[in-house]
C-alpha positions in Angstrom: 79.8 101.8 107.3 83.5 102.8 106.8 84.5 101.0 110.0 82.8 97.8 108.9 84.7 97.8 105.7 88.1 97.7 107.3 90.1 94.7 108.4 89.4 93.6 112.0 93.1 94.1 112.8 94.6 97.6 112.9 98.2 96.4 113.2 100.6 95.8 110.4 100.2 92.2 109.0 103.5 90.4 108.3 102.7 88.5 105.1 104.8 85.4 104.5 106.7 85.8 101.2 106.9 83.4 98.3 109.5 80.7 98.8 109.5 80.9 102.6 110.3 77.7 104.5 107.6 76.1 106.6 107.3 78.2 109.6 103.7 78.9 110.4 102.0 76.6 112.9 98.2 76.9 112.4 96.4 77.4 115.7 93.0 76.2 114.7 90.8 73.2 115.4 87.4 71.6 114.9 85.5 72.9 111.8 88.1 75.6 111.1 90.7 72.8 110.5 88.8 71.9 107.4 90.4 74.9 105.7 93.7 73.0 105.8 92.0 70.0 104.2 90.7 72.2 101.3 94.1 74.0 101.0 95.9 70.7 100.7 93.4 69.6 98.0 93.8 72.7 96.0 97.5 73.0 96.3 98.1 69.4 95.2 95.9 70.0 92.2 97.7 73.2 91.3 101.0 71.4 91.3 99.9 68.9 88.7 100.8 69.5 85.1 97.3 68.4 84.1 95.6 70.2 87.1 92.4 72.0 86.7 93.4 74.8 89.0 96.1 77.5 88.5 96.9 78.9 92.0 100.5 79.9 92.9 99.2 81.7 96.1 97.6 78.5 97.3 100.9 76.6 96.7 102.9 79.3 98.5 100.6 79.1 101.6 100.6 75.3 101.6 104.4 75.3 101.6 104.7 77.8 104.4 102.4 76.0 106.9 104.0 73.7 109.4 101.5 70.9 109.3 101.5 67.2 108.3 98.9 67.4 105.5 99.5 63.9 104.1 99.2 62.2 107.5 96.0 64.0 108.4 94.2 64.1 105.1 95.8 61.5 102.9 96.2 61.7 99.2 93.8 64.3 97.7 91.5 63.2 94.9 90.9 66.7 93.6 87.2 67.1 94.3 87.6 70.2 96.5 89.8 71.7 93.8 87.1 71.1 91.3 84.6 72.8 93.6 86.9 75.9 93.7 87.5 75.9 90.0 83.8 75.7 89.2 83.0 78.5 91.5 85.8 80.5 89.8 84.1 79.9 86.4 80.7 81.1 87.6 82.2 84.1 89.4 84.1 85.2 86.2 80.9 85.0 84.2 79.0 87.0 86.8 81.7 89.7 86.8 81.3 90.0 83.1 77.9 91.5 83.8 78.7 93.0 87.2 82.4 94.2 86.9 82.0 96.4 90.0 80.2 93.7 92.0 80.6 92.9 95.7 81.5 89.3 96.5 81.1 87.9 100.0 82.9 84.7 100.9 81.5 83.1 104.0 83.8 80.9 106.1 86.6 81.5 103.5 89.5 80.3 105.5 92.7 80.1 103.4 90.8 80.2 100.0 92.7 82.4 97.5 89.7 82.7 95.1 89.8 86.5 95.0 93.3 86.4 93.6 92.2 84.0 90.8 89.1 85.9 89.7 90.1 89.5 90.4 89.2 91.9 87.5 90.7 94.9 89.1 87.3 96.4 90.0 85.4 94.0 92.2 85.1 94.3 96.0 85.6 91.2 98.2 84.7 90.6 101.8 86.1 87.5 103.6 84.1 86.4 106.5 85.4 83.9 109.1 86.0 83.4 112.8 88.8 85.4 114.5 91.3 82.5 114.6 90.8 81.8 110.9 91.1 85.5 109.9 94.3 85.8 111.9 95.8 82.8 110.1 94.6 84.1 106.7 96.2 87.5 107.3 99.6 85.8 107.8 99.5 85.2 104.0 96.9 87.4 102.5 96.8 91.0 103.8 93.6 92.9 103.4 93.4 95.9 101.0 91.0 98.6 100.1 89.1 96.2 97.8 89.8 92.9 99.6 88.5 93.3 103.2 88.3 90.9 106.1 85.8 90.7 108.9 86.3 88.4 111.9 82.8 87.2 112.7 80.8 84.1 112.3 78.8 83.7 109.1 75.8 83.7 111.3 76.5 87.1 112.7 74.5 89.7 110.7 77.4 92.2 111.2 78.9 91.1 107.9 75.7 92.1 106.1 76.2 95.7 107.3 79.6 95.7 105.7 78.2 95.0 102.2 77.9 98.1 100.0 74.1 98.4 99.3 74.7 100.1 96.0 76.5 97.1 94.5 75.3 93.9 92.9 76.1 91.0 95.3 77.4 87.5 94.9 77.7 85.3 98.0 80.0 82.2 98.2 79.4 79.7 101.0 82.0 77.1 100.1 82.4 74.1 102.5 80.3 75.8 105.2 76.6 75.0 105.3 76.9 71.3 105.9 78.5 72.0 109.3 75.4 73.9 110.5 72.1 72.6 111.8 69.2 72.7 109.4 67.3 75.4 111.2 70.4 77.5 111.2 70.9 77.1 107.5 67.2 78.0 106.9 67.6 81.2 108.9 70.8 82.2 107.2 69.4 81.5 103.8 66.2 83.5 104.5 68.2 86.4 105.9 70.3 86.5 102.8 67.3 86.4 100.5 65.5 89.1 102.4 68.6 91.4 102.8 70.0 91.0 99.3 67.2 90.8 96.7 68.7 90.1 93.2 71.8 88.5 94.6 73.4 85.2 93.5 74.6 82.6 95.9 76.7 79.5 95.4 77.1 76.7 98.1 77.7 73.0 98.3 75.8 70.3 100.2 76.3 66.7 101.2 73.7 63.9 100.9 71.9 62.6 103.9 73.8 59.3 104.1 77.1 61.1 104.2 75.8 63.5 106.9 74.8 60.5 109.0 78.2 58.9 108.7 79.9 62.0 109.9 77.6 62.2 112.9 78.7 58.6 113.8 82.4 59.6 113.5 83.6 59.2 109.9 87.4 59.2 109.5 89.1 60.7 106.5 92.3 58.9 107.6 93.3 57.0 110.7 94.5 60.3 112.1 91.7 62.7 111.1 88.0 62.5 111.9 85.7 64.6 109.9 83.8 67.2 111.9 80.0 66.4 112.2 78.0 67.6 109.3 74.4 67.9 110.7 72.8 69.3 107.5 72.6 66.7 104.8 70.1 66.9 101.9 69.6 64.9 98.8 69.7 66.6 95.4 66.1 66.1 94.5 65.0 67.6 97.9 67.0 70.8 97.6 65.0 73.1 95.4 61.6 72.3 97.1 63.2 72.8 100.4 64.8 76.2 99.5 61.5 77.4 98.0 59.7 76.4 101.2 62.2 78.3 103.3 61.9 81.6 101.3 59.7 82.3 98.3 62.2 85.0 97.1 64.0 82.6 94.8 64.2 82.9 91.1 66.3 79.9 90.1 68.3 76.8 91.3 71.1 75.4 89.2 73.3 72.4 89.8 77.0 72.9 88.8 79.5 70.3 87.7 81.1 68.8 90.8 83.0 65.6 90.6 86.5 64.1 90.9 88.5 65.4 87.8 90.0 62.1 86.6 90.5 58.4 86.9 88.1 55.7 88.0 86.2 58.0 90.4 85.3 60.2 87.5 84.0 57.1 85.5 82.0 56.0 88.5 80.5 59.5 88.8 79.4 59.4 85.2 77.8 56.0 85.8 76.0 57.2 88.9 74.5 60.1 86.9 72.5 57.5 84.9 71.1 55.6 87.9 67.9 57.4 89.1 68.1 56.2 92.7 71.8 57.1 93.2 72.2 60.4 91.2 70.3 62.3 93.9 72.6 61.0 96.7 75.9 62.6 95.8 77.5 65.9 97.0 76.2 68.8 95.0 77.3 72.3 94.1 74.4 74.7 93.8 73.9 78.1 92.3 70.8 80.1 93.5 69.4 83.3 92.2 67.4 85.6 94.6 64.5 87.3 93.0 64.3 91.1 93.0 61.5 92.8 94.9 60.3 94.5 91.7 60.2 91.6 89.2 61.4 88.1 90.0 62.0 87.4 86.3 64.8 90.0 86.1 67.3 87.8 87.8 66.9 84.6 85.7 70.2 83.1 84.7 71.3 83.1 81.1 70.1 80.1 79.1 72.3 78.7 76.3 72.7 81.2 73.5 70.8 84.0 75.4 71.8 86.7 77.8 69.9 88.4 80.6 70.6 90.9 83.3 71.6 88.1 85.7 74.3 85.5 85.4 75.5 83.4 82.5 74.0 79.9 83.0 76.4 77.2 84.1 76.3 73.7 82.8 73.1 72.5 84.2 72.1 69.0 85.2 68.4 68.6 84.4 66.3 67.4 87.3 63.2 65.6 86.0 60.6 63.9 88.0 60.3 60.2 87.6 56.6 60.5 88.1 55.7 63.2 85.6 53.0 62.1 83.2 53.6 58.3 83.5 50.8 55.9 84.1 51.1 54.3 87.4 53.5 57.0 88.5 52.6 56.7 92.1 53.5 53.0 92.2 56.8 53.7 90.5 57.5 56.3 93.2 56.7 53.7 95.8 59.2 51.3 94.2 61.9 54.1 94.4 60.9 54.9 97.9 61.2 51.2 99.0 64.6 50.9 97.2 65.8 54.1 98.9 64.7 52.8 102.3 66.5 49.4 101.7 69.6 51.3 100.7 69.5 53.4 103.9 69.0 50.3 106.0 71.9 48.7 104.2 74.1 51.7 105.1 73.0 51.4 108.7 73.9 47.7 108.7 77.4 48.5 107.3 78.0 51.0 110.0 76.7 48.8 112.8 78.7 45.8 111.4 81.9 48.0 111.5 81.3 48.9 115.1 80.7 45.3 116.2 83.8 44.1 114.3 85.9 46.9 115.8 84.7 46.1 119.4 85.3 42.4 118.9 88.8 42.9 117.5 89.6 45.0 120.6 88.3 42.2 122.8 90.4 39.8 120.8 93.6 41.9 121.3 92.9 42.2 125.0 92.4 38.4 125.2 95.7 37.8 123.5 97.5 40.1 126.0 95.7 38.6 129.0 93.8 35.3 128.4 92.6 35.1 132.0 90.5 38.3 131.5 89.1 37.3 128.1 85.4 37.7 127.5 84.8 34.1 126.7 81.0 34.6 126.7 81.2 37.0 123.9 83.6 34.8 121.9 81.3 31.8 122.4 78.3 33.5 120.9 80.0 34.7 117.6 79.6 31.4 115.6 76.1 30.4 116.8 74.6 33.8 116.3 76.0 34.0 112.7 74.7 30.5 111.9 71.3 31.4 113.3 71.1 34.7 111.5 72.1 33.4 108.1 69.9 30.3 108.5 66.9 32.4 109.2 67.8 34.6 106.2 68.1 31.5 104.0 64.7 30.2 105.1 63.1 33.6 104.4 64.8 33.6 100.9 63.3 30.2 100.2 59.9 31.3 101.3 60.2 34.5 99.2 61.4 32.6 96.2 58.4 30.3 96.4 56.2 33.4 96.6 57.8 34.9 93.6 57.3 31.7 91.6 53.6 31.6 92.5 53.3 35.2 91.5 55.0 34.6 88.1 52.8 31.6 87.5 49.7 33.7 88.1 50.9 36.4 85.8 51.6 33.9 83.1 48.2 32.3 83.5 46.5 35.6 83.3 48.4 36.5 80.1 47.3 33.2 78.5 43.6 33.8 79.4 43.7 37.5 78.3 45.4 36.6 75.0 42.8 33.9 74.3 40.0 36.4 75.0 41.6 39.0 72.7 42.0 36.4 69.9 38.3 35.5 70.2 37.2 39.1 70.2 39.3 40.0 67.2 38.1 36.9 65.3 34.5 38.1 65.8 35.2 41.6 64.3 33.0 42.2 61.3 35.1 44.9 59.6 38.7 46.1 59.3 37.9 49.2 61.4 36.5 47.0 64.2 39.5 44.8 64.0 41.9 47.8 64.3 39.9 49.1 67.2 40.1 45.8 69.0 43.8 45.5 68.4 44.3 49.0 69.8 42.4 48.1 72.9 44.4 44.9 73.3 47.7 46.7 72.9 46.8 49.5 75.3 45.6 46.9 77.9 48.8 44.9 77.4 51.1 47.9 78.0 49.1 48.7 81.2 49.4 45.2 82.5 53.1 45.0 81.6 53.8 48.2 83.6 51.7 47.0 86.5 53.4 43.6 86.5 56.9 45.2 86.3 56.1 47.3 89.3 54.6 44.4 91.2 57.6 42.2 90.6 59.9 45.1 91.6 58.1 45.6 94.9 58.2 41.8 95.4 62.0 41.7 94.9 62.6 44.6 97.2 60.3 43.2 99.9 62.1 39.9 99.7 65.5 41.6 100.0 64.3 43.5 103.1 62.7 40.5 104.7 65.8 38.3 104.1 68.1 40.9 105.7 65.9 41.4 108.7 67.4 38.6 110.8 70.9 39.9 110.1 70.0 43.5 110.9 68.4 42.4 114.2 71.5 40.4 115.2 74.0 43.1 114.3 71.8 45.8 115.9 71.6 43.8 119.1 75.3 43.3 119.1 76.0 46.9 118.4 73.7 48.0 121.3 75.2 45.5 123.7 78.8 46.2 122.9 78.3 49.9 122.8 
């Protein structure tokens, strides 16, 4: 146990002092390089007068590393700094209840969180790959309370380094999305089984973003994001975690958005769109139940305290189907809308690939016209005309279908209203009239809901049908051009 608590390096660590010139070349690549992206984001925010993060250590490290941050990562928008600041807030509240607690930071890289939240009593274990730990120790030397271990987060060795007598908080910041789903499930289950009563915070990306990274999404022209195999939408997360391990007492969503400007305004707008609000990156706080009583580790609700953790600002996740007549049909509308959105995303990606390939062919033709792919150029205009013509014909057909549907609905309403009028005219007493009016109103609301759903499905089906010729053409081109 004592050996596991020490730094993986027994030699003296030469820590770069404050104010040092850029002199450290980071010898890291692949997923580990994302620690520089996060560092750039946090340091840029910490330098702002209106920044949401106070972190002189982060700025010191950023200034000492010989690396072209701007070229690789572009201008930071502050989202990763918000992530760090929100985890800071949660950790400070947890430490109010567990001042001698043990914090494990998985895949920590160059994060300086321990310096920001240290209460003078906590113990902290940084877990990362050997190259990452070597770079970290150039700036942040391990101490008796702040220890490092150079292993993968998937290596159970780090679990043996955790003091079993302490309360445990686990941070997995910017880590899980780079793992396969089965690997995440195993890690989560191992943590829940090994550390009952622990708290864990981690972030996730939505499915569409995961898919883009697998296709080769670029942050800038000079930096391609590593693949993120595990993507999950917000409304899927809690059911998924509970399936993975029943030892779960709570799931909370923390504030996680760009701190200012137009992106912040858009984030607030997305929160109010049912289909979109589940398809954004999320920061999640999970409580593992104790083996004695799962209720003992419930997070504090507003105005109350418990043995667990003070509750963060929570985004309520309500089902769109709960207790609503015709809920299944409403769910179908949302499902079709989500499918159309996914197909639209696929179309955008395939279109980009085709355009890039054809631009490359155009540049090659300009350099050597004799070797130009004239067959490919000759098909561009006819295929576009054909695809959009077919889409237009389908739209006309779908429009006529919608007009017929609306005419039928209007005719049904006239007949139903006439029947209701006759029925109410024949009522022999005020009580009978009131009962007839109630039945008419209830039936009207039912029909209105049903008609709304029917028209919504009709519109979504028309959209999907009209886009089909375009999807087929772009898909065929993408497959042919590689």
